[in-house]
C-alpha positions as CSV (number, residue, x, y, z in Angstrom):
1,X,28.4,-4.6,-2.1
2,X,25.3,-2.5,-3.0
3,X,25.5,1.0,-1.7
4,X,22.5,3.3,-1.2
5,X,23.0,7.1,-0.7
6,X,20.2,9.6,0.1
7,X,20.3,13.3,-0.4
8,X,18.1,16.4,-0.4
9,X,17.0,16.7,3.2
10,X,16.9,20.0,5.0
11,X,14.9,22.6,7.0
12,X,11.7,23.8,5.4
13,X,8.6,25.8,6.6
14,X,5.2,24.1,6.9
15,X,3.7,24.0,3.4
16,X,7.0,23.9,1.8
17,X,8.5,21.2,-0.6
18,X,11.6,19.0,-0.7
19,X,12.8,16.5,-3.3
20,X,14.8,13.6,-1.9
21,X,17.1,11.4,-4.0
22,X,18.2,7.9,-3.4
23,X,20.9,6.4,-5.6
24,X,21.8,2.7,-5.5
25,X,25.1,1.5,-6.9
26,X,27.1,-1.6,-7.1
27,X,26.2,-5.1,-8.4
28,X,22.7,-4.5,-9.6
29,X,21.0,-6.0,-12.6
30,X,17.7,-4.5,-13.8
31,X,15.2,-2.7,-11.6
32,X,15.1,-3.2,-7.8
33,X,12.2,-2.8,-5.4
34,X,13.0,0.5,-3.6
35,X,11.4,2.4,-0.8
36,X,11.5,5.3,1.6
37,X,10.9,5.0,5.3
38,X,11.2,7.5,8.1
39,X,11.7,7.6,11.8
40,X,11.1,10.4,14.3
41,X,12.3,10.4,17.9
42,X,10.0,8.5,20.1
43,X,8.1,6.9,17.1
44,X,8.6,3.7,15.3
45,X,9.9,3.6,11.8
46,X,7.2,3.7,9.1
47,X,7.1,3.0,5.4
48,X,6.4,6.2,3.5
49,X,6.5,5.1,-0.1
50,X,7.7,2.3,-2.3
51,X,8.1,1.5,-6.0
52,X,8.3,-2.0,-7.5
53,X,10.4,-3.2,-10.4
54,X,7.1,-2.8,-12.5
55,X,6.6,0.7,-11.2
56,X,3.7,-0.2,-8.9
57,X,3.7,2.4,-6.2
58,X,2.6,2.5,-2.6
59,X,2.1,5.4,-0.2
60,X,1.5,5.4,3.5
61,X,-1.9,6.9,4.4
62,X,-0.3,10.0,6.1
63,X,1.4,11.1,2.9
64,X,-1.1,10.2,0.2
65,X,-1.8,13.1,-2.1
66,X,1.3,15.0,-0.9
67,X,4.3,12.8,-1.7
68,X,5.2,11.2,-5.0
69,X,7.8,8.5,-5.6
70,X,9.4,8.0,-9.0
71,X,12.5,6.4,-10.5
72,X,15.2,6.8,-13.1
73,X,15.9,3.2,-14.0
74,X,19.2,4.0,-15.9
75,X,20.6,5.4,-12.7
76,X,19.0,3.0,-10.2
77,X,17.8,6.1,-8.5
78,X,14.5,6.9,-6.8
79,X,13.1,10.3,-5.9
80,X,10.6,11.4,-3.3
81,X,8.9,14.7,-4.1
82,X,7.4,16.0,-0.9
83,X,4.8,18.8,-1.1
84,X,2.7,20.4,1.5
85,X,5.1,19.4,4.3
86,X,3.7,19.3,7.8
87,X,5.5,19.4,11.1
88,X,4.7,15.8,11.7
89,X,6.7,14.9,8.6
90,X,9.9,15.8,10.6
91,X,12.0,12.7,10.7
92,X,15.1,11.0,9.4
93,X,14.3,9.6,6.0
94,X,15.9,6.4,4.9
95,X,16.0,4.7,1.5
96,X,16.4,1.1,0.9
97,X,16.8,-1.2,-2.1
98,X,15.9,-4.9,-2.2
99,X,18.3,-6.4,-4.6
100,X,17.7,-9.9,-5.9
101,X,20.3,-12.3,-4.5
102,X,21.8,-9.7,-2.2
103,X,19.1,-8.7,0.3
104,X,18.1,-5.2,1.5
105,X,20.6,-2.4,1.5
106,X,19.9,0.8,3.5
107,X,21.1,4.3,3.1
108,X,22.5,6.4,5.9
109,X,19.5,8.6,6.1
110,X,18.8,12.3,5.4
111,X,17.1,14.6,7.9
112,X,14.0,16.5,7.2
113,X,12.8,19.2,9.6
114,X,9.6,21.0,9.0
115,X,9.3,24.0,11.3
116,X,8.6,27.7,11.2
């Protein structure tokens, strides 16, 4: 019942920036735990960043200082501001929401390619 939709991916040069959006809709009451993960070909999926209902944030070591996660509670939307992008950031980025009583809902993914 809960739907998650990502947007904002694209092709950027090394050192560039992108802002990803993740909107959750459906039967949601209050804030949910939401997160971004990514997966590149030949690599396992990794957690990039997360934000709790109380706005406690987490960042993976490889993106600390470069990425920022934030939320718009009224829209059940989270954002991932990505600065100083590196070729190793190339991946499909997935958003998910952990909704109380409903489990985890994943988005379809948005592709980020960092290349010159």
